[in-house]
Rosetta silent file (secondary structure, phi, psi, omega in degrees, C-alpha in Angstrom):
SEQUENCE: MSRGRITPTQRQSLRILAGGCCEYCGLHEEDCCLPHEVDHAVAGQHRGETAQKNLAWACFHCNRLKGPNLASIDPRTGELTRLFHPRYDHWEEHYQMDGARIVPLTAIGRSTAELLRFNAMERLALREALLAAGRYPRREY
SCORE:     score description
SCORE:     0.000 S_00000001
   1 L     0.000  127.820 -179.463    0.625   18.795   -1.159 S_00000001
   2 L   -93.572  122.550  174.909   -1.890   16.004   -1.662 S_00000001
   3 L  -123.607   33.096 -176.478   -3.854   14.910    1.400 S_00000001
   4 L   -82.356 -167.283 -179.864   -6.592   13.160   -0.542 S_00000001
   5 L   -70.524  152.852  176.805   -7.966    9.660   -0.474 S_00000001
   6 L   -82.241  125.988 -178.024   -5.731    6.657   -0.987 S_00000001
   7 L   -82.207  158.648  174.782   -6.378    5.163   -4.397 S_00000001
   8 H   -57.886  -34.290  178.149   -6.632    1.428   -5.084 S_00000001
   9 H   -65.706  -43.652  177.256   -3.459    1.764   -7.178 S_00000001
  10 H   -61.781  -44.103 -179.934   -1.554    3.312   -4.253 S_00000001
  11 H   -59.429  -47.574 -179.276   -2.843    0.589   -1.923 S_00000001
  12 H   -66.778  -39.423  177.718   -1.746   -2.185   -4.285 S_00000001
  13 H   -61.169  -42.428  178.374    1.645   -0.548   -4.913 S_00000001
  14 H   -64.925  -43.164  179.088    2.299   -0.378   -1.161 S_00000001
  15 H   -58.285  -44.925  179.852    1.242   -3.995   -0.659 S_00000001
  16 H   -66.495  -46.797  179.415    3.670   -5.084   -3.388 S_00000001
  17 H   -56.580  -39.637 -177.900    6.485   -2.845   -2.122 S_00000001
  18 L   -86.077   -3.946 -177.656    6.071   -4.292    1.382 S_00000001
  19 L    63.800   26.163 -179.488    5.759   -7.867    0.171 S_00000001
  20 L    76.935    6.119 -176.742    2.458   -8.068    2.052 S_00000001
  21 E  -105.667  147.568  173.325    4.262   -7.495    5.365 S_00000001
  22 L   -59.978  130.506 -177.640    3.785   -4.785    7.958 S_00000001
  23 L   -80.281   -0.583  174.741    6.606   -2.324    7.403 S_00000001
  24 L  -101.357  -59.086 -174.731    6.919   -1.796   11.149 S_00000001
  25 L  -101.180  -13.403  177.094    6.790   -5.270   12.761 S_00000001
  26 L    87.765    1.663 -178.629    7.147   -7.503    9.689 S_00000001
  27 L   -70.702  129.623 -179.750    3.974   -9.536   10.193 S_00000001
  28 E   -76.190  144.520 -177.422    2.563  -10.831    6.890 S_00000001
  29 H   -61.704  -26.854  178.024   -1.044   -9.969    6.126 S_00000001
  30 H   -70.718  -15.958 -177.793   -1.896  -13.670    5.652 S_00000001
  31 H  -101.447   14.655 -179.317   -0.965  -14.271    9.305 S_00000001
  32 L  -119.006  149.600  176.177   -3.368  -11.666   10.712 S_00000001
  33 L   -88.146  -15.326  176.636   -7.045  -11.892   11.462 S_00000001
  34 L  -114.040  143.556 -176.878   -7.485   -8.198   10.632 S_00000001
  35 L   -67.996  148.552  172.482   -6.471   -6.723    7.271 S_00000001
  36 L   -67.528  159.983 -174.521   -3.349   -4.621    6.875 S_00000001
  37 E  -134.734  165.204  173.356   -3.898   -0.917    6.271 S_00000001
  38 E   -87.254  128.738  177.544   -2.228    2.068    4.703 S_00000001
  39 E  -109.757  138.094  168.535   -0.482    4.238    7.287 S_00000001
  40 E   -87.247  112.723  178.689    0.547    7.842    6.800 S_00000001
  41 L   -55.540  -45.404  170.115    4.038    7.925    8.342 S_00000001
  42 L  -108.867  113.470 -174.585    3.430   11.630    8.881 S_00000001
  43 L   -61.654  154.588  178.518   -0.293   11.992    9.524 S_00000001
  44 H   -55.777  -36.624 -179.762   -2.445   14.370    7.523 S_00000001
  45 H   -66.223  -14.635  175.835   -3.029   16.509   10.614 S_00000001
  46 H  -106.672   21.024  177.863    0.742   17.136   10.602 S_00000001
  47 L    72.684   24.362  176.543    0.651   18.052    6.903 S_00000001
  48 L   -73.742  139.581 -177.673    1.679   14.595    5.728 S_00000001
  49 L   -82.866  154.286  169.775    1.026   13.890    2.075 S_00000001
  50 L   -94.469   72.994 -179.341   -0.981   11.050    0.593 S_00000001
  51 L  -139.785  151.920 -174.446    1.958   10.096   -1.594 S_00000001
  52 H   -52.061  -34.246 -179.007    4.038    6.913   -1.689 S_00000001
  53 H   -66.586  -10.773 -179.570    6.965    8.642    0.021 S_00000001
  54 H  -122.335    6.113 -177.100    4.756    9.080    3.098 S_00000001
  55 E  -110.910  149.151  178.674    2.702    5.886    3.053 S_00000001
  56 E  -140.234  153.085  175.022    3.441    2.508    4.617 S_00000001
  57 E   -90.181  121.990 -172.573    1.758   -0.907    4.720 S_00000001
  58 E  -135.008  143.895  173.322    0.946   -1.612    8.367 S_00000001
  59 L   -70.065  162.037 -178.460   -0.794   -4.296   10.376 S_00000001
  60 H   -54.871  -45.762 -176.081   -3.861   -3.238   12.317 S_00000001
  61 H   -64.100  -49.211 -179.990   -1.996   -3.267   15.653 S_00000001
  62 H   -62.091  -42.409 -177.814    0.975   -1.169   14.519 S_00000001
  63 H   -64.554  -42.351 -179.561   -1.262    1.307   12.714 S_00000001
  64 H   -69.739  -40.366 -179.491   -3.588    1.792   15.693 S_00000001
  65 H   -70.214  -34.870  179.137   -0.774    2.092   18.217 S_00000001
  66 H   -70.475  -44.266 -178.416    1.170    4.541   16.032 S_00000001
  67 L    53.075 -141.474 -179.353   -1.848    6.733   15.319 S_00000001
  68 L   -88.658    7.787 -175.825   -0.821   10.260   14.319 S_00000001
  69 L   -61.920  140.736  174.292    2.376   10.165   16.417 S_00000001
  70 L  -106.374  -22.521 -174.633    5.573   11.494   14.884 S_00000001
  71 E  -150.290  168.668  175.353    7.771   10.833   17.910 S_00000001
  72 E  -153.176  179.277 -179.333    7.878    9.101   21.269 S_00000001
  73 E   -89.902  127.478  174.189   10.111    8.926   24.312 S_00000001
  74 L   -66.744  118.282 -177.192   13.251    6.796   24.057 S_00000001
  75 L   -64.731  -19.468  179.556   12.873    4.436   27.040 S_00000001
  76 L   -82.912  -42.946 -173.292   16.651    4.372   27.570 S_00000001
  77 L  -105.724  -18.023 -175.524   17.403    8.107   27.539 S_00000001
  78 L    78.489    6.055 -178.415   14.034    9.743   28.209 S_00000001
  79 L   -86.371  144.232  172.679   14.579   11.924   25.122 S_00000001
  80 E   -68.286  126.543 -173.229   11.847   12.754   22.632 S_00000001
  81 E  -136.570  136.688  178.738   12.796   10.815   19.475 S_00000001
  82 E   -63.308  157.099  179.487   11.210   10.615   16.048 S_00000001
  83 L   -86.439  161.911  174.509    9.624    7.343   15.017 S_00000001
  84 L   -58.973  134.057  178.911   10.839    4.891   12.390 S_00000001
  85 L  -117.764  110.396 -174.387    9.781    6.000    8.882 S_00000001
  86 L   -58.914  -22.163  179.521    9.528    3.045    6.466 S_00000001
  87 L   -87.228  -22.860 -175.257   10.344    5.142    3.396 S_00000001
  88 L  -114.927  -20.948 -179.487   13.457    6.838    4.755 S_00000001
  89 L  -104.700  151.653  176.225   14.816    4.455    7.384 S_00000001
  90 L  -102.395  124.999 -174.707   16.226    0.968    6.842 S_00000001
  91 H   -52.285  -46.544 -174.877   14.731   -1.625    9.180 S_00000001
  92 H   -68.247  -14.956  175.436   18.012   -3.491    9.713 S_00000001
  93 H   -80.947  -20.432 -175.111   19.755   -0.309   10.900 S_00000001
  94 H  -112.412  -14.992 -176.688   17.241    0.104   13.727 S_00000001
  95 E  -145.293  158.267  166.639   16.299   -3.493   14.624 S_00000001
  96 E  -143.342  158.959  179.319   17.503   -7.050   14.643 S_00000001
  97 E   -94.299  139.141  171.073   15.731  -10.294   15.367 S_00000001
  98 E  -129.941   89.876 -170.858   16.556  -12.464   18.375 S_00000001
  99 L    65.019 -124.931  179.059   14.232  -15.402   17.886 S_00000001
 100 L   -87.689  -10.446 -176.679   10.745  -13.885   17.980 S_00000001
 101 E   -82.257  134.260  172.703   11.920  -10.743   19.774 S_00000001
 102 E   -92.729  115.026 -176.144   12.489   -7.548   17.781 S_00000001
 103 E   -98.967  116.600  177.724   15.563   -5.953   19.356 S_00000001
 104 E   -73.774  141.058 -177.968   15.871   -2.190   18.850 S_00000001
 105 L  -108.558  -16.423 -173.636   19.391   -0.967   18.041 S_00000001
 106 L  -134.094  171.554  175.584   18.904    2.809   18.016 S_00000001
 107 H   -60.826  -40.660  176.814   16.930    5.522   19.770 S_00000001
 108 H   -61.360  -45.650  178.495   14.523    5.531   16.804 S_00000001
 109 H   -62.239  -45.131 -179.729   14.178    1.768   17.101 S_00000001
 110 H   -63.466  -45.337 -178.883   13.648    1.874   20.868 S_00000001
 111 H   -63.094  -43.690 -179.434   11.054    4.652   20.687 S_00000001
 112 H   -69.412  -45.473 -179.662    9.122    2.944   17.906 S_00000001
 113 H   -60.466  -38.728  179.632    9.328   -0.546   19.437 S_00000001
 114 H   -68.997  -48.423 -178.694    8.070    0.779   22.762 S_00000001
 115 H   -63.567  -41.366 -176.551    5.196    2.797   21.285 S_00000001
 116 L   -89.195    1.021  175.669    4.095    0.003   18.942 S_00000001
 117 L    52.902   46.213 -179.293    4.587   -2.676   21.640 S_00000001
 118 L   -52.375  -39.200 -172.683    6.563   -4.928   19.310 S_00000001
 119 L  -107.642   26.534  173.040    7.505   -7.287   22.129 S_00000001
 120 L   -62.488  150.697 -173.226    4.232   -7.431   24.038 S_00000001
 121 H   -52.138  -46.450 -177.382    3.527  -10.952   25.265 S_00000001
 122 H   -69.147  -31.830  178.784    0.758  -11.689   22.757 S_00000001
 123 H   -74.030  -38.079  174.984    2.786  -10.363   19.830 S_00000001
 124 H   -62.898  -43.528 -179.197    5.811  -12.441   20.861 S_00000001
 125 H   -60.521  -42.044  178.097    3.613  -15.545   21.169 S_00000001
 126 H   -63.551  -47.704 -179.911    2.277  -15.021   17.645 S_00000001
 127 H   -63.490  -36.916  177.445    5.774  -14.519   16.190 S_00000001
 128 H   -61.827  -43.728  178.719    7.049  -17.613   18.057 S_00000001
 129 H   -64.714  -41.461  179.389    4.265  -19.711   16.536 S_00000001
 130 H   -68.066  -38.618  175.098    4.942  -18.275   13.090 S_00000001
 131 H   -59.611  -46.071 -179.392    8.695  -18.879   13.468 S_00000001
 132 H   -61.820  -31.476  179.644    8.020  -22.504   14.398 S_00000001
 133 L   -88.999    0.172 -178.784    5.847  -22.837   11.279 S_00000001
 134 L    72.788   25.278 -176.451    8.487  -21.173    9.074 S_00000001
 135 L  -110.504    5.419  178.787    6.202  -18.215    8.384 S_00000001
 136 L  -147.089  138.772  -12.632    8.157  -15.405   10.064 S_00000001
 137 L   -75.184  151.598  178.432    9.947  -13.400    8.971 S_00000001
 138 L   -99.039  -12.711 -177.427    8.649  -13.571    5.432 S_00000001
 139 L  -116.629  136.590  175.650   10.463  -10.499    4.275 S_00000001
 140 L   -84.862  126.776  179.239   14.212  -10.060    4.068 S_00000001
 141 L   -99.034    0.000    0.000   15.305   -6.776    5.619 S_00000001
């Protein structure tokens, strides 16, 4: 299992795979004041590999809020639920857009959306402005 450094090639491959968009919230890196980062879906401290199958392109906010978490509490059921994994889960199965709001459809979606604060007031305001400018979403899910 490789838990080494992320290479420039891996970083560029992820950026291309994600179309420059955060694989959690969909925000394009050109629309952020802080650079997107590589996220380990399963953190190294939980034996997550530094391999494409475990890496995701994430905005600063999603990456910091996710941290090393593997799961969170589903706000509807109170059950511990694993988080969305960009390599194994399909975004459209867990979320849909309602204007600027990201609407979770599943327990995985609800747990991830709550932990990553997808619909916090400031994040909604940014997506509303980007929608009005035709800049969100930039990626087809």
